[in-house]
N, C-alpha and C positions, 0 to 999 in steps of 0.2 A: 648738292654736288654738281659740278659742271662736267658734262660728258660731250665729246665730239663724235658724231656718227655720220656716215655717208649714206644718203638716200637718193633715189632718182629725183630729178628736177620736178617731174610731174607730181610725185607724191608730196614733195615739199610745198609746191604751189597749192595743191588741193588742201593740205593741212593748214597752210597759212590762211587760205580763204575761209575755211571752216572756223578757225580760231577767231578771225575777225567777226564772222557772223554770230558766233556765240559769246563774243565779248571776253574772250580768254587770250592770254598771251600764249605764244607757242610752247613755252615750257610747261604750262598748266595742261595744255591739250595733249602733249606728248606723255606727260606723267599719267593723265587719266587713261589714255589709250594703252599704255604699258601695264597699268594696274588691271585694267579689264582683261587684257591678254593673259596676264599671269593668273588671274582668277579662273579664266576659262581653262587654262592648262591644268590647274589644280583639280578642276572638275573632271577632266579627262583621267587624271590619276585615280581619283575615287572610283570612277566608272570602271577602269581597268581592274582595280582591286576587287570590286563587286563581281565582275565577270570571272575573274580568276577563282574566286571562292565558289561561285556557282559551278564552274567547270570541275573543280576539285571534288565537290560533293556529289556531282552527277545530277544536280537539280538545276537544269537550265531555266526552269520556270521561276526560280526564286527572285531574280531581278525584276521580272514583270509583276510578280505578286507584291514585292516590296514597294514598287512605285505605285501600284494601284492602291495599296493600303494607305500610303502617304496622301495620295490625292483624295481618297474617300474620307479619311479622317479629318481633313482640313488642316493638318499640321504642317503642310508644305506651303510656303509663301512664295508667290511669283514676283 
């Protein structure tokens, strides 16, 4: 799909330079950047849901315990 967006000249130039350095066309660079941004935003939604659940149960330590368990068990991939 073709999309027209307006961005500052300096951002365009930096993105264009990075695309050349990485051997990508601008469309591929922008698609990759947008995909990463959306994935980060989804992570924030999950974090918000966990925090809300912890607040509802009155167990503020649940999020910390859950993350520690994931790290200790090795089931979390970086």
